[in-house]
C-alpha positions as CSV (number, residue, x, y, z in Angstrom):
1,A,0.0,0.0,0.0
2,R,1.2,3.5,-0.8
3,C,-0.2,6.9,0.0
4,V,1.1,10.2,-1.3
5,A,-0.3,13.7,-0.4
6,G,1.3,16.9,-1.6
7,R,0.9,20.4,-3.0
8,E,2.6,22.5,-5.6
9,G,2.2,26.1,-6.6
10,D,3.7,29.5,-7.3
11,M,5.6,31.6,-4.8
12,P,4.8,35.2,-5.3
13,A,6.6,36.1,-2.1
14,M,9.9,35.2,-3.9
15,E,9.2,37.7,-6.7
16,F,11.7,40.5,-5.8
17,G,14.8,41.9,-7.4
18,T,16.2,39.5,-9.9
19,F,14.2,36.6,-8.5
20,T,11.4,35.5,-10.8
21,N,9.2,32.5,-11.8
22,W,9.5,30.8,-8.4
23,G,7.4,27.8,-7.4
24,F,7.4,24.9,-5.0
25,D,6.5,21.2,-4.8
26,A,6.1,19.4,-1.4
27,Y,4.7,16.0,-0.6
28,V,4.5,13.3,2.1
29,S,4.7,9.6,1.1
30,Y,4.0,6.5,3.2
31,S,4.3,3.0,1.9
32,K,4.0,-0.4,3.5
33,S,4.8,-3.7,2.0
34,K,4.0,-7.1,3.5
35,G,5.1,-10.5,2.4
36,E,4.7,-14.1,3.6
37,S,6.9,-17.1,2.7
38,H,5.8,-20.7,3.3
39,R,8.1,-23.6,2.5
40,T,7.4,-27.3,3.1
41,G,10.2,-29.6,4.1
42,I,11.4,-32.4,6.3
43,R,12.1,-31.6,10.0
44,D,15.7,-32.7,10.8
45,D,15.0,-33.2,14.5
46,R,11.9,-35.4,13.8
47,L,13.9,-37.5,11.3
48,D,16.6,-38.1,13.8
49,L,14.1,-39.2,16.4
50,A,12.3,-41.4,14.0
51,L,15.6,-43.1,13.0
52,G,16.7,-43.6,16.6
53,N,19.5,-41.1,16.5
54,Y,18.6,-39.9,20.0
55,S,18.7,-43.4,21.4
56,S,21.7,-45.1,22.9
57,S,20.4,-48.4,21.4
58,S,19.3,-46.8,18.1
59,T,15.6,-47.4,18.9
60,P,13.3,-45.3,16.8
61,C,11.2,-42.7,18.7
62,V,13.2,-43.1,21.9
63,N,15.2,-40.2,23.4
64,D,17.4,-41.2,26.3
65,T,20.0,-38.4,25.7
66,D,20.3,-35.1,27.4
67,I,18.9,-33.3,24.4
68,V,15.5,-31.7,25.1
69,L,13.1,-32.0,22.2
70,S,10.0,-29.8,21.7
71,D,6.6,-31.3,22.1
72,D,5.9,-31.2,18.4
73,V,8.9,-33.6,17.9
74,S,8.4,-36.2,20.6
75,A,4.6,-36.3,20.3
76,G,3.2,-38.6,17.5
77,C,6.6,-40.0,16.5
78,V,6.4,-42.6,13.7
79,P,9.4,-44.9,12.9
80,V,10.6,-44.3,9.4
81,D,11.9,-46.9,6.9
82,M,14.6,-45.2,4.8
83,F,14.9,-48.3,2.7
84,A,11.3,-48.6,1.7
85,P,10.9,-49.5,-2.0
86,S,8.5,-46.6,-2.5
87,L,11.2,-44.2,-1.2
88,L,13.9,-45.5,-3.5
89,A,11.7,-45.5,-6.6
90,I,13.6,-45.3,-9.9
91,G,12.5,-43.0,-12.7
92,G,10.2,-40.8,-10.5
93,A,9.8,-39.0,-7.2
94,G,9.9,-41.4,-4.3
95,D,7.6,-41.3,-1.3
96,F,7.6,-42.6,2.2
97,A,6.0,-46.0,2.9
98,T,3.1,-44.7,4.8
99,A,1.1,-41.5,5.1
100,A,1.8,-41.4,8.8
101,E,5.6,-41.2,8.2
102,R,5.1,-38.4,5.7
103,D,2.7,-36.5,7.9
104,Y,5.1,-36.7,10.9
105,L,8.2,-35.7,9.1
106,F,7.0,-32.8,7.0
107,D,6.4,-29.3,8.4
108,S,6.1,-25.7,7.2
109,R,8.8,-23.1,7.4
110,D,7.1,-19.7,7.6
111,F,8.3,-16.1,7.3
112,D,6.4,-12.8,7.7
113,T,8.1,-9.6,6.5
114,E,6.9,-6.0,6.8
115,Y,8.7,-3.0,5.3
116,E,7.6,0.6,5.9
117,Q,9.0,3.8,4.4
118,T,8.0,7.4,5.2
119,I,9.3,10.3,3.1
120,V,8.8,14.1,3.6
121,S,10.1,16.1,0.7
122,A,10.0,19.8,-0.3
123,I,11.7,21.6,-3.1
124,M,11.4,25.2,-4.5
125,G,13.1,26.8,-7.4
126,G,13.1,29.6,-9.9
127,D,15.2,32.2,-11.8
128,I,17.7,34.2,-9.7
129,Y,19.5,36.2,-12.3
130,E,19.1,37.1,-16.0
131,L,22.1,36.6,-18.2
132,P,22.3,37.7,-21.8
133,N,21.8,34.1,-22.9
134,G,19.0,33.2,-20.5
135,P,18.2,33.0,-16.8
136,V,20.3,31.4,-14.0
137,Q,18.0,28.8,-12.4
138,L,18.3,27.6,-8.8
139,S,16.5,24.8,-6.9
140,V,16.8,24.1,-3.2
141,G,15.2,21.3,-1.2
142,F,14.9,19.1,1.8
143,E,14.1,15.4,2.3
144,Y,13.5,13.3,5.4
145,R,13.3,9.5,5.0
146,K,12.6,6.7,7.5
147,D,12.9,3.0,6.7
148,E,11.7,0.2,9.0
149,I,11.9,-3.6,8.5
150,N,10.3,-6.3,10.6
151,S,11.1,-9.7,9.2
152,M,10.1,-12.4,11.7
153,P,10.7,-16.2,11.1
154,D,8.9,-19.0,13.0
155,D,11.0,-21.3,15.1
156,V,11.5,-23.7,12.2
157,A,13.2,-21.0,10.2
158,R,14.9,-19.3,13.1
159,D,16.5,-22.6,14.4
160,G,17.2,-24.1,11.0
161,L,15.1,-27.2,11.8
162,F,14.7,-28.3,8.2
163,F,16.9,-31.1,6.9
164,G,19.6,-29.6,4.6
165,Y,18.3,-26.0,5.1
166,F,19.9,-23.0,6.7
167,A,18.8,-21.1,9.8
168,D,17.5,-17.5,9.3
169,G,17.1,-15.1,12.2
170,G,15.2,-12.5,10.1
171,A,15.8,-8.8,10.4
172,V,14.4,-6.1,12.7
173,G,15.4,-2.4,12.8
174,S,14.8,1.1,11.6
175,K,16.8,4.1,10.6
176,D,16.2,7.7,9.3
177,S,18.2,10.2,7.3
178,K,17.9,13.9,6.5
179,E,19.1,15.6,3.4
180,L,19.5,19.2,2.1
181,F,20.4,19.9,-1.5
182,F,20.6,22.5,-4.2
183,E,21.1,22.7,-8.0
184,V,22.1,25.7,-10.1
185,E,22.3,26.0,-13.9
186,A,23.7,28.9,-15.9
187,P,23.8,29.5,-19.7
188,I,27.3,31.2,-19.8
189,L,27.5,31.7,-23.6
190,A,25.1,31.3,-26.5
191,N,25.2,32.1,-30.3
192,K,28.8,33.1,-30.3
193,A,31.6,32.1,-32.6
194,F,32.9,28.7,-31.5
195,A,30.3,28.8,-28.6
196,K,26.8,28.2,-29.9
197,E,26.1,27.0,-26.3
198,L,28.1,26.8,-23.0
199,T,26.1,25.7,-20.0
200,V,27.3,24.9,-16.5
201,N,25.3,22.9,-14.0
202,A,26.4,22.5,-10.3
203,S,24.7,20.7,-7.5
204,A,25.5,19.5,-3.9
205,R,23.8,17.4,-1.2
206,Y,24.2,17.2,2.5
207,T,23.2,13.9,4.1
208,D,22.8,13.2,7.8
209,D,22.4,9.5,8.5
210,E,21.2,8.2,11.9
211,F,24.0,5.6,12.2
212,Y,26.8,7.1,10.1
213,G,26.8,10.8,10.7
214,S,27.0,13.4,7.9
215,N,28.5,13.6,4.5
216,T,28.4,15.9,1.4
217,T,28.3,15.0,-2.3
218,E,28.9,17.3,-5.2
219,S,28.3,17.3,-9.0
220,L,29.5,19.5,-11.8
221,K,28.4,19.2,-15.5
222,V,29.6,21.3,-18.5
223,G,28.2,21.3,-22.0
224,W,29.9,23.2,-24.8
225,R,28.6,23.3,-28.4
226,P,31.3,25.0,-30.6
227,V,29.0,24.4,-33.6
228,N,25.4,23.3,-33.8
229,S,26.2,19.7,-34.8
230,L,28.8,19.1,-32.1
231,L,28.4,18.9,-28.3
232,I,31.4,18.4,-26.0
233,R,30.5,17.4,-22.5
234,A,32.2,16.6,-19.2
235,T,31.0,15.7,-15.7
236,Y,32.4,15.2,-12.2
237,G,30.6,13.9,-9.2
238,T,30.8,12.3,-5.8
239,A,28.3,9.9,-4.2
240,F,27.5,8.6,-0.7
241,R,25.4,5.5,0.3
242,A,24.9,4.4,3.9
243,P,24.3,0.7,4.5
244,N,20.6,-0.3,4.0
245,L,18.3,-2.1,6.4
246,R,19.3,-5.6,5.3
247,E,23.0,-4.8,5.5
248,L,22.5,-3.4,9.0
249,F,19.9,-5.6,10.7
250,L,20.0,-9.0,8.9
251,A,20.1,-11.5,11.8
252,N,22.4,-14.5,11.7
253,Q,21.8,-16.9,8.9
254,T,23.7,-20.2,9.2
255,G,23.8,-23.3,7.1
256,F,26.1,-25.9,5.5
257,N,27.6,-26.0,2.0
258,T,30.2,-28.0,0.3
259,I,33.6,-26.2,0.1
260,G,36.7,-27.3,-1.8
261,D,39.7,-27.0,0.5
262,P,42.9,-26.1,-1.3
263,C,44.9,-27.1,1.7
264,V,44.0,-30.8,1.3
265,T,47.1,-32.6,0.0
266,P,46.5,-34.1,-3.5
267,A,46.6,-37.9,-3.7
268,D,49.3,-37.8,-6.3
269,A,51.7,-36.4,-3.7
270,Y,51.8,-39.8,-2.1
271,G,53.1,-41.6,-5.1
272,S,51.8,-45.1,-5.7
273,G,50.4,-45.3,-2.2
274,E,46.8,-44.6,-1.3
275,I,45.5,-41.9,1.0
276,G,45.1,-43.4,4.5
277,E,47.8,-46.1,3.9
278,S,51.4,-45.9,5.1
279,S,52.6,-44.0,2.1
280,D,54.8,-41.0,2.7
281,Y,54.2,-37.5,1.5
282,D,56.6,-36.5,-1.4
283,P,56.8,-32.7,-1.8
284,S,58.1,-33.1,-5.3
285,L,54.8,-34.7,-6.3
286,D,52.6,-32.0,-4.8
287,T,51.3,-30.2,-7.9
288,R,49.6,-27.3,-6.1
289,E,50.8,-23.8,-6.8
290,Q,53.5,-22.5,-4.5
291,E,51.3,-19.7,-3.2
292,V,48.7,-22.2,-2.2
293,K,51.2,-24.2,-0.2
294,D,52.6,-21.0,1.4
295,N,49.2,-19.7,2.3
296,C,48.1,-23.0,3.8
297,A,51.3,-23.2,5.8
298,A,50.7,-19.6,7.1
299,A,47.3,-20.8,8.3
300,G,49.0,-23.6,10.3
301,V,47.9,-26.4,8.0
302,P,50.7,-29.0,7.5
303,A,51.8,-29.9,3.9
304,D,50.7,-33.6,4.4
305,F,47.1,-32.8,5.5
306,K,45.2,-35.8,4.0
307,N,41.7,-35.3,5.4
308,N,41.1,-39.0,4.4
309,G,41.3,-38.0,0.7
310,S,38.3,-35.6,0.9
311,Y,39.1,-32.4,-1.0
312,S,35.5,-31.2,-0.8
313,Y,33.4,-31.4,2.4
314,S,30.5,-29.8,4.2
315,V,31.3,-26.6,6.1
316,E,29.1,-24.4,8.3
317,Q,28.7,-20.9,7.0
318,G,27.1,-17.9,8.6
319,A,26.0,-14.4,7.4
320,G,24.4,-11.4,8.9
321,G,24.2,-7.6,9.1
322,S,26.7,-5.4,10.9
323,L,26.5,-2.0,12.5
324,D,30.3,-1.7,11.9
325,L,30.0,-1.2,8.2
326,D,31.2,2.1,6.7
327,P,29.2,4.0,4.1
328,E,30.1,3.6,0.4
329,T,31.6,6.7,-1.2
330,S,32.5,7.3,-4.8
331,E,34.2,9.7,-7.2
332,S,33.5,9.7,-10.9
333,W,34.1,11.7,-14.0
334,T,33.3,11.5,-17.7
335,A,34.3,13.3,-20.9
336,G,32.8,12.9,-24.3
337,F,31.2,14.3,-27.4
338,S,28.1,13.9,-29.6
339,W,28.0,14.8,-33.3
340,E,25.1,14.7,-35.7
341,Q,25.8,15.3,-39.4
342,E,24.3,18.4,-41.0
343,M,25.7,18.0,-44.5
344,S,22.6,16.4,-45.9
345,T,18.9,16.1,-45.2
346,E,18.7,12.8,-47.1
347,F,19.8,10.7,-44.2
348,D,20.5,10.9,-40.5
349,F,23.9,9.9,-39.0
350,G,25.3,10.5,-35.5
351,V,28.2,9.3,-33.4
352,S,28.9,9.8,-29.7
353,S,31.6,8.6,-27.3
354,T,32.2,8.9,-23.6
355,Y,35.2,8.1,-21.4
356,Y,34.2,7.2,-17.9
357,E,36.0,6.5,-14.7
358,V,34.4,5.4,-11.4
359,D,36.3,5.0,-8.1
360,I,34.3,3.5,-5.2
361,D,35.6,3.2,-1.6
362,N,34.2,0.9,1.0
363,T,31.9,-1.0,-1.4
364,I,29.6,-3.2,0.7
365,I,29.7,-6.9,-0.4
366,E,28.5,-10.2,0.9
367,P,31.3,-12.7,-0.1
368,S,30.5,-16.3,-0.7
369,G,32.2,-19.1,1.2
370,A,33.9,-20.4,-1.9
371,Y,35.2,-16.9,-2.7
372,I,36.6,-16.4,0.8
373,V,38.5,-19.7,0.7
374,S,39.8,-19.1,-2.8
375,D,41.0,-15.6,-2.1
376,C,42.7,-16.7,1.1
377,Y,44.6,-19.6,-0.2
378,T,45.3,-18.8,-3.9
379,N,46.3,-15.2,-3.2
380,I,49.8,-14.6,-4.5
381,S,50.6,-11.8,-2.0
382,R,49.6,-14.0,1.0
383,N,47.8,-12.8,4.1
384,S,44.4,-12.1,2.3
385,A,42.0,-9.8,4.0
386,F,39.5,-12.8,4.0
387,C,41.7,-15.3,5.9
388,S,40.5,-14.0,9.3
389,R,36.9,-15.2,8.3
390,I,38.0,-18.8,8.2
391,T,38.0,-20.9,11.3
392,R,39.8,-24.3,11.3
393,G,39.5,-27.0,14.0
394,D,42.1,-29.1,15.7
395,D,42.0,-31.6,12.8
396,Y,42.8,-28.7,10.4
397,T,39.4,-29.0,8.6
398,I,37.4,-25.8,8.1
399,D,34.8,-25.5,10.9
400,F,33.2,-22.2,10.0
401,I,33.2,-19.4,7.4
402,N,31.9,-16.0,8.2
403,Q,30.1,-14.6,5.1
404,G,28.8,-11.5,6.8
405,F,28.7,-8.2,5.0
406,I,32.1,-6.5,4.7
407,N,33.4,-3.3,3.2
408,R,35.5,-3.9,0.1
409,D,38.2,-1.2,0.4
410,N,38.2,0.0,-3.2
411,E,36.6,-0.8,-6.5
412,K,37.5,0.9,-9.8
413,G,36.2,0.8,-13.3
414,R,37.0,2.8,-16.4
415,G,36.3,2.5,-20.1
416,V,34.9,4.0,-23.2
417,D,31.4,3.9,-24.7
418,V,30.8,4.4,-28.4
419,N,27.4,4.8,-30.1
420,L,26.6,5.1,-33.8
421,T,23.2,5.7,-35.4
422,F,22.1,5.8,-39.0
423,A,18.6,6.2,-40.5
424,D,17.4,6.6,-44.1
425,E,14.4,6.0,-46.2
426,F,14.1,5.0,-49.9
427,T,11.4,4.0,-52.4
428,I,11.2,0.9,-54.5
429,S,8.2,0.4,-56.9
430,D,6.3,3.2,-55.2
431,K,6.8,1.5,-51.8
432,R,8.7,3.4,-49.1
433,F,11.2,1.5,-46.9
434,D,12.7,2.8,-43.7
435,I,16.1,1.5,-42.5
436,S,17.8,2.3,-39.2
437,V,21.0,0.9,-37.7
438,E,22.2,1.5,-34.2
439,V,25.6,0.3,-32.8
440,N,26.4,0.4,-29.1
441,A,29.9,-0.6,-28.1
442,N,31.9,-0.5,-24.8
443,R,35.6,-1.0,-24.3
444,Q,36.4,-1.8,-20.7
445,I,39.9,-0.6,-19.8
446,E,40.1,-1.5,-16.1
447,R,38.0,-3.4,-13.6
448,S,39.9,-3.8,-10.4
449,T,39.4,-4.3,-6.6
450,R,41.7,-3.7,-3.7
451,Y,41.4,-4.9,-0.1
452,I,43.3,-3.9,3.0
453,K,45.0,-6.9,4.7
454,D,45.1,-7.6,8.4
455,D,48.6,-5.9,8.6
456,G,47.2,-2.7,7.0
457,S,48.9,-3.2,3.6
458,P,46.9,-3.2,0.3
459,D,46.0,-6.5,-1.3
């Protein structure tokens, strides 16, 4: 649901001196979104009880351990036959042997989410000075925004009770921000030799975020038309983005996923012997890259870490929001031109090109477990910024990977866009045909990332 109420009109009180044509536009907006998620699956705790995994004698539906089970687990337990022919059906979806088994094991994983946003915005603008080539225009404004999220899981989702499914704590929180901004545009030159048009636009915005304080952003745009057919343009700007509600308040999500561990010694490094036998590790037969072996050694993993020959295994991974995140900031500039031919009215042809460069600091990312492991152990410079997110146990296997949101220290991209357009019409046998061709091309010159390692040096 969304409701908007506002008003716009003229501002005769601002008609004085060189100030003319002033008006305003103000509104209040409120929106509310609600969603429900329902997923059916097998309860892991019920399956364990039905298979006798809580029993010292492996007796189904018996719990003689210290583990306390909820009433909806212990009540109505039905022994389950995992080798029933119906369950192992070939060529189609299997099913449990009885409806009682199915009804006991299956449950619903439910999520209710509400998102609310309130915006109060006001802007006024008009002419502030008359130049020979037109008026200088100014706009000033204010905006207040409040965002709230309330995403509540049931106990099945919160505790990760489904077999093979992750736990999700939901997200609850709110934040507000206030902004002041202005924009001014001036036609500096017009209808002059080598300056058919020269227009400058400048704007700035002040942002005050509830969690991350204040920041300013600026933008400058210049358009110069030496002749009517050619426009040369350039822009410069900065940007600021505070973490959103999900990045701030997402509660812990945990689950298991298969991870390939580069620190597991290849079987070939044991010569003719088999993993687990009395064969000896031969470093000369270890085909892993040297940086992998060096990074694994730095993590305390021995070179002959066999792990029973299992390179890939299930690892617990967790993710969640963080109030320690920094806002994203960026700096960008572009330069380019646009030309349209005026030599003939028989056809249309135009070409434009823009060079762009964007430099972003503290980009907020949510790295995957596989990416974290790969960057840590295949990093040539060693000591990756992600190694601290990997926890290994006493047996050297990976116990846990923290996938929570993190600030990427720098991200940069630059390149060139080229656009060509052609249009024409012709007649064949008294029939008119229109033809048009458009070509859009991009040359990416750089796409890079940089992280700051634990010792403070760039990676």
